[in-house]
Structures are given as structure tokens and as C-alpha cells.
MDTraj code that builds the backbone (N, CA, C; nanometers):
import mdtraj as md
import numpy as np

residues = "MET LEU THR LYS GLU ASP LYS LEU LYS GLU GLY LEU GLN LEU LEU MET ASP ASN TYR TRP ILE LEU ARG SER ALA LEU PRO LYS GLU TYR GLN PHE LEU ARG SER MET GLU LYS ASP LEU ARG GLN ILE ILE SER ASP LYS PHE GLY CYS ARG VAL TYR PHE HIS THR ASP PHE ILE LYS LEU GLU LYS ILE PRO VAL GLU PRO GLU ALA TRP MET GLY LEU LEU GLU PHE GLU GLU PRO MET ASP TYR ALA LEU PHE CYS CYS GLY LEU ALA PHE PHE GLU GLU LYS ASP ILE LYS GLU TYR PHE PHE VAL GLU SER TYR LEU".split()
xyz = np.array([
    [2.4665, 2.2046, 0.0094],
    [2.4723, 2.0618, 0.0377],
    [2.4207, 2.0346, 0.1789],
    [2.3395, 1.9313, 0.1925],
    [2.2811, 1.8981, 0.3218],
    [2.3816, 1.8252, 0.4109],
    [2.3790, 1.8581, 0.5390],
    [2.4626, 1.7871, 0.6349],
    [2.3957, 1.6548, 0.6700],
    [2.4690, 1.5691, 0.7384],
    [2.4139, 1.4394, 0.7788],
    [2.2919, 1.4596, 0.8685],
    [2.2997, 1.5566, 0.9579],
    [2.1877, 1.5854, 1.0484],
    [2.0642, 1.6314, 0.9702],
    [2.0842, 1.7158, 0.8701],
    [1.9730, 1.7624, 0.7872],
    [1.9100, 1.6465, 0.7088],
    [1.9944, 1.5575, 0.6590],
    [1.9440, 1.4412, 0.5862],
    [1.8614, 1.3516, 0.6779],
    [1.9092, 1.3316, 0.8005],
    [1.8352, 1.2496, 0.8955],
    [1.7005, 1.3135, 0.9298],
    [1.6987, 1.4449, 0.9477],
    [1.5726, 1.5143, 0.9749],
    [1.4757, 1.4977, 0.8591],
    [1.5258, 1.5118, 0.7383],
    [1.4417, 1.4960, 0.6198],
    [1.3905, 1.3521, 0.6088],
    [1.4772, 1.2563, 0.6372],
    [1.4373, 1.1161, 0.6341],
    [1.3316, 1.0843, 0.7380],
    [1.3490, 1.1360, 0.8587],
    [1.2492, 1.1156, 0.9640],
    [1.1157, 1.1789, 0.9262],
    [1.1208, 1.2965, 0.8663],
    [0.9980, 1.3634, 0.8233],
    [0.9246, 1.2801, 0.7181],
    [0.9992, 1.2247, 0.6239],
    [0.9387, 1.1379, 0.5214],
    [0.8681, 1.0189, 0.5858],
    [0.9337, 0.9551, 0.6816],
    [0.8751, 0.8396, 0.7471],
    [0.7540, 0.8758, 0.8323],
    [0.7595, 0.9891, 0.8986],
    [0.6468, 1.0305, 0.9831],
    [0.5252, 1.0719, 0.9005],
    [0.5485, 1.1251, 0.7819],
    [0.4391, 1.1745, 0.6977],
    [0.3738, 1.0660, 0.6122],
    [0.4400, 0.9526, 0.5950],
    [0.3906, 0.8481, 0.5055],
    [0.3795, 0.7157, 0.5790],
    [0.2731, 0.6431, 0.5524],
    [0.2608, 0.5087, 0.6079],
    [0.3607, 0.4146, 0.5424],
    [0.3750, 0.4298, 0.4128],
    [0.4630, 0.3445, 0.3341],
    [0.5417, 0.4314, 0.2371],
    [0.6631, 0.3932, 0.2105],
    [0.7402, 0.4495, 0.1005],
    [0.7576, 0.3342, 0.0027],
    [0.6772, 0.3339, -0.1015],
    [0.6840, 0.2262, -0.1996],
    [0.7951, 0.2553, -0.2998],
    [0.8785, 0.1571, -0.3208],
    [0.9907, 0.1733, -0.4135],
    [0.9419, 0.2072, -0.5542],
    [0.8322, 0.1451, -0.5964],
    [0.7806, 0.1678, -0.7313],
    [0.7191, 0.3069, -0.7474],
    [0.6604, 0.3602, -0.6413],
    [0.5932, 0.4904, -0.6492],
    [0.6872, 0.6078, -0.6192],
    [0.7789, 0.5890, -0.5242],
    [0.8693, 0.6960, -0.4815],
    [1.0146, 0.6462, -0.4812],
    [1.0719, 0.6193, -0.5982],
    [1.2071, 0.5601, -0.6022],
    [1.3164, 0.6486, -0.5426],
    [1.3080, 0.7798, -0.5622],
    [1.4123, 0.8688, -0.5072],
    [1.4067, 0.8697, -0.3546],
    [1.2854, 0.8805, -0.3006],
    [1.2690, 0.8815, -0.1554],
    [1.3119, 0.7483, -0.0948],
    [1.2771, 0.6395, -0.1633],
    [1.3161, 0.5059, -0.1170],
    [1.4679, 0.4945, -0.1073],
    [1.5388, 0.5343, -0.2125],
    [1.6858, 0.5263, -0.2129],
    [1.7473, 0.6199, -0.1084],
    [1.6868, 0.7365, -0.0935],
    [1.7343, 0.8328, 0.0064],
    [1.7282, 0.7713, 0.1466],
    [1.6150, 0.7098, 0.1806],
    [1.5999, 0.6475, 0.3119],
    [1.6890, 0.5245, 0.3257],
    [1.7008, 0.4496, 0.2199],
    [1.7827, 0.3290, 0.2224],
    [1.9292, 0.3629, 0.2504],
    [1.9749, 0.4772, 0.2001],
    [2.1144, 0.5176, 0.2214],
    [2.1436, 0.5515, 0.3677],
    [2.0396, 0.5773, 0.4461],
    [2.0564, 0.6125, 0.5877],
    [1.9960, 0.5067, 0.6795],
    [1.9799, 0.3871, 0.6290],
    [1.9081, 0.2810, 0.7007],
    [1.9580, 0.2600, 0.8439],
    [2.0869, 0.2427, 0.8613],
    [2.1430, 0.2118, 0.9940],
    [2.1149, 0.3248, 1.0943],
    [2.1403, 0.4479, 1.0536],
    [2.1183, 0.5622, 1.1432],
    [1.9700, 0.5803, 1.1753],
    [1.8848, 0.5650, 1.0742],
    [1.7407, 0.5809, 1.0965],
    [1.6869, 0.4748, 1.1919],
    [1.7304, 0.3510, 1.1734],
    [1.6867, 0.2431, 1.2645],
    [1.7205, 0.2770, 1.4090],
    [1.8417, 0.3230, 1.4296],
    [1.8871, 0.3524, 1.5659],
    [1.8083, 0.4681, 1.6272],
    [1.7922, 0.5757, 1.5537],
    [1.7201, 0.6926, 1.6049],
    [1.5743, 0.6584, 1.6344],
    [1.5102, 0.5907, 1.5409],
    [1.3688, 0.5579, 1.5574],
    [1.3484, 0.4640, 1.6757],
    [1.4384, 0.3710, 1.6923],
    [1.4279, 0.2786, 1.8045],
    [1.4568, 0.3476, 1.9376],
    [1.5655, 0.4226, 1.9443],
    [1.6076, 0.4866, 2.0694],
    [1.5170, 0.6019, 2.1111],
    [1.4834, 0.6892, 2.0187],
    [1.4108, 0.8119, 2.0528],
    [1.2589, 0.7966, 2.0506],
    [1.2071, 0.7126, 1.9602],
    [1.0619, 0.7035, 1.9438],
    [1.0043, 0.5704, 1.9904],
    [1.0885, 0.4718, 2.0125],
    [1.0403, 0.3411, 2.0557],
    [0.9583, 0.2692, 1.9496],
    [0.9841, 0.2993, 1.8230],
    [0.9111, 0.2378, 1.7126],
    [1.0057, 0.1499, 1.6312],
    [0.9473, 0.0812, 1.5328],
    [1.0265, -0.0005, 1.4423],
    [1.0118, 0.0520, 1.3007],
    [1.1198, 0.0379, 1.2255],
    [1.1150, 0.0716, 1.0833],
    [1.1579, -0.0526, 1.0064],
    [1.0802, -0.0846, 0.9030],
    [1.1070, -0.2018, 0.8212],
    [1.1583, -0.1579, 0.6848],
    [1.2730, -0.2106, 0.6474],
    [1.3304, -0.1861, 0.5158],
    [1.3155, -0.3145, 0.4360],
    [1.2287, -0.3128, 0.3384],
    [1.2007, -0.4276, 0.2533],
    [1.2472, -0.3934, 0.1123],
    [1.2624, -0.4916, 0.0277],
    [1.3069, -0.4645, -0.1087],
    [1.2045, -0.3854, -0.1890],
    [1.0764, -0.3901, -0.1488],
    [0.9719, -0.3186, -0.2216],
    [0.9202, -0.1940, -0.1501],
    [0.9441, -0.1823, -0.0210],
    [0.8891, -0.0699, 0.0549],
    [0.9687, -0.0450, 0.1824],
    [0.9428, 0.0708, 0.2420],
    [0.9942, 0.1047, 0.3746],
    [0.8732, 0.1473, 0.4559],
    [0.8633, 0.0962, 0.5772],
    [0.7456, 0.1222, 0.6594],
    [0.7883, 0.1567, 0.8017],
    [0.7303, 0.2621, 0.8552],
    [0.7485, 0.2964, 0.9959],
    [0.6268, 0.2458, 1.0703],
    [0.6504, 0.1580, 1.1659],
    [0.5409, 0.1020, 1.2444],
    [0.5204, 0.1888, 1.3675],
    [0.4101, 0.2611, 1.3695],
    [0.3827, 0.3563, 1.4776],
    [0.2918, 0.2931, 1.5823],
    [0.3419, 0.1901, 1.6464],
    [0.2655, 0.1227, 1.7516],
    [0.3130, 0.1782, 1.8850],
    [0.2213, 0.2168, 1.9714],
    [0.2619, 0.2737, 2.0999],
    [0.3397, 0.1727, 2.1841],
    [0.4332, 0.2250, 2.2612],
    [0.5166, 0.1408, 2.3452],
    [0.4313, 0.0712, 2.4510],
    [0.3419, 0.1472, 2.5148],
    [0.2541, 0.0910, 2.6168],
    [0.1090, 0.1095, 2.5730],
    [0.0407, 0.0002, 2.5381],
    [-0.0998, 0.0117, 2.4961],
    [-0.1873, 0.0621, 2.6112],
    [-0.2866, 0.1397, 2.5760],
    [-0.3815, 0.1923, 2.6736],
    [-0.5131, 0.1146, 2.6636],
    [-0.5950, 0.1227, 2.7662],
    [-0.7210, 0.0483, 2.7697],
    [-0.8163, 0.0913, 2.6587],
    [-0.8125, 0.2174, 2.6154],
    [-0.9059, 0.2663, 2.5145],
    [-0.8660, 0.2277, 2.3722],
    [-0.7475, 0.1730, 2.3552],
    [-0.7002, 0.1373, 2.2218],
    [-0.7567, 0.0012, 2.1806],
    [-0.8031, -0.0085, 2.0582],
    [-0.8554, -0.1352, 2.0088],
    [-1.0065, -0.1405, 2.0163],
    [-1.0611, -0.2532, 1.9795],
    [-1.2056, -0.2750, 1.9820],
    [-1.2357, -0.3681, 2.0988],
    [-1.3230, -0.3257, 2.1877],
    [-1.3487, -0.4006, 2.3103],
    [-1.4074, -0.5394, 2.2840],
    [-1.4826, -0.5535, 2.1754],
    [-1.5445, -0.6824, 2.1440],
    [-1.4423, -0.7856, 2.0964],
    [-1.3261, -0.7398, 2.0520],
    [-1.2234, -0.8312, 2.0024],
    [-1.1428, -0.8827, 2.1203],
    [-1.1364, -1.0150, 2.1312],
    [-1.0662, -1.0754, 2.2438],
    [-0.9375, -1.1463, 2.2034],
    [-0.9292, -1.1886, 2.0787],
    [-0.8144, -1.2653, 2.0305],
    [-0.7494, -1.1942, 1.9120],
    [-0.6210, -1.2174, 1.8872],
    [-0.5566, -1.1598, 1.7685],
    [-0.6267, -1.2010, 1.6384],
    [-0.6844, -1.3213, 1.6363],
    [-0.7546, -1.3682, 1.5170],
    [-0.8755, -1.2795, 1.4853],
    [-0.9364, -1.2207, 1.5872],
    [-1.0485, -1.1285, 1.5640],
    [-1.0039, -1.0107, 1.4784],
    [-0.8884, -0.9550, 1.5087],
    [-0.8349, -0.8430, 1.4312],
    [-0.7952, -0.8879, 1.2907],
    [-0.7377, -1.0073, 1.2804],
    [-0.6975, -1.0593, 1.1494],
    [-0.8194, -1.0755, 1.0591],
    [-0.9268, -1.1304, 1.1119],
    [-1.0495, -1.1472, 1.0331],
    [-1.1113, -1.0128, 0.9967],
    [-1.1045, -0.9171, 1.0873],
    [-1.1549, -0.7820, 1.0607],
    [-1.0793, -0.7206, 0.9422],
    [-0.9467, -0.7341, 0.9429],
    [-0.8660, -0.6796, 0.8333],
    [-0.8952, -0.7508, 0.7019],
    [-0.9147, -0.8809, 0.7077],
    [-0.9502, -0.9556, 0.5856],
    [-1.0848, -0.9074, 0.5320],
    [-1.1785, -0.8820, 0.6211],
    [-1.3088, -0.8293, 0.5791],
    [-1.2960, -0.6928, 0.5136],
    [-1.2145, -0.6062, 0.5709],
    [-1.1927, -0.4740, 0.5110],
    [-1.1316, -0.4865, 0.3719],
    [-1.0334, -0.5737, 0.3590],
    [-0.9694, -0.5938, 0.2279],
    [-1.0705, -0.6464, 0.1269],
    [-1.1568, -0.7373, 0.1698],
    [-1.2592, -0.7928, 0.0800],
    [-1.3560, -0.6842, 0.0342],
    [-1.4060, -0.6047, 0.1270],
    [-1.5034, -0.5016, 0.0914],
    [-1.4430, -0.3896, 0.0079],
    [-1.3139, -0.3675, 0.0212],
    [-1.2471, -0.2680, -0.0625],
    [-1.2006, -0.3280, -0.1942],
    [-1.2261, -0.4572, -0.2127],
    [-1.1881, -0.5294, -0.3336],
    [-1.0381, -0.5181, -0.3615],
    [-0.9608, -0.5378, -0.2568],
    [-0.8149, -0.5296, -0.2689],
    [-0.7565, -0.6639, -0.3092],
    [-0.6541, -0.6578, -0.3918],
    [-0.5824, -0.7766, -0.4335],
    [-0.4793, -0.8111, -0.3267],
    [-0.4176, -0.9254, -0.3385],
    [-0.3231, -0.9731, -0.2372],
    [-0.2020, -0.8819, -0.2213],
    [-0.1629, -0.8098, -0.3274],
    [-0.0447, -0.7239, -0.3201],
    [-0.0793, -0.5774, -0.2957],
    [-0.2065, -0.5453, -0.2780],
    [-0.2466, -0.4071, -0.2541],
    [-0.2582, -0.3819, -0.1041],
    [-0.2419, -0.2562, -0.0662],
    [-0.2476, -0.2181, 0.0736],
    [-0.3766, -0.1427, 0.1032],
    [-0.4191, -0.1489, 0.2266],
    [-0.5299, -0.0672, 0.2730],
    [-0.4965, -0.0226, 0.4144],
    [-0.5607, 0.0823, 0.4603],
    [-0.5302, 0.1388, 0.5903],
    [-0.6501, 0.1286, 0.6805],
    [-0.6344, 0.0566, 0.7905],
    [-0.7416, 0.0356, 0.8854],
    [-0.7765, 0.1662, 0.9567],
    [-0.6786, 0.2549, 0.9767],
    [-0.7019, 0.3769, 1.0525],
    [-0.8166, 0.4601, 0.9966],
    [-0.8425, 0.4515, 0.8673],
    [-0.9473, 0.5323, 0.8074],
    [-1.0868, 0.4857, 0.8499],
    [-1.0964, 0.3672, 0.9084],
    [-1.2265, 0.3142, 0.9471],
    [-1.2532, 0.3268, 1.0966],
    [-1.1532, 0.3567, 1.1743],
    [-1.1717, 0.3582, 1.3197],
    [-1.1999, 0.4965, 1.3715],
])
top = md.Topology()
chain = top.add_chain()
for i, resn in enumerate(residues, 1):
    res = top.add_residue(resn, chain, resSeq=i)
    for name in ("N", "CA", "C"):
        top.add_atom(name, md.element.get_by_symbol(name[0]), res)
traj = md.Trajectory(xyz[None], top)
């Protein structure tokens, strides 16, 4: 039987290895993480400075750096709307529907 510490390590590993834990695709993993929601939120916030989102359809670890560096991002983009339009363009070219996900990291 796994101890609480072992479960937390396994949960953190799941979140670090996956961009999303979709409830429909990975129901056991989703429930496993959901059962440790409070502890995971605290650890991820305190130790890693990141956010974790628990939604009814998915769980997502947002791996945004605490302090942005000058080399991060696209220099030509000056406004948040520039990034929003870029993401919409990527979704269009990948022929994604409104409920489908795509990952920008694969293009940068």
C-alpha cells in the first residue's frame, strides 16, 4: 500500500509528465489526482511557484515561469492580443474544433 508521500510523488509525476489529464481519456488518473487536490495545490504553489487547475473535465498544471526572461516570447508581439490571434491562427491551421486542444510549444 502506498503512503501519502508516495501518492503525492506519483501525483506530481503525473502532472509534470502531462500537459492535461483529461477525465474522458484518463479517468483513473483524474480521480487519483482529484483525491489529493488540496495537498497538490499547496505543494505546487509553495515549492514550484506554479498553478494547478482542477476542472470537471480536466486537470492542468500551468508551467509558467515565476519571473519571465527577456528571451521568452516572440519579440514582434507587443500586446496580449497578438498572442491570442497567433493561437487562433494555429487552431485554424490545425483544423481544431472549439473543444479540442492544441499545444503551442510544438511550434516554437
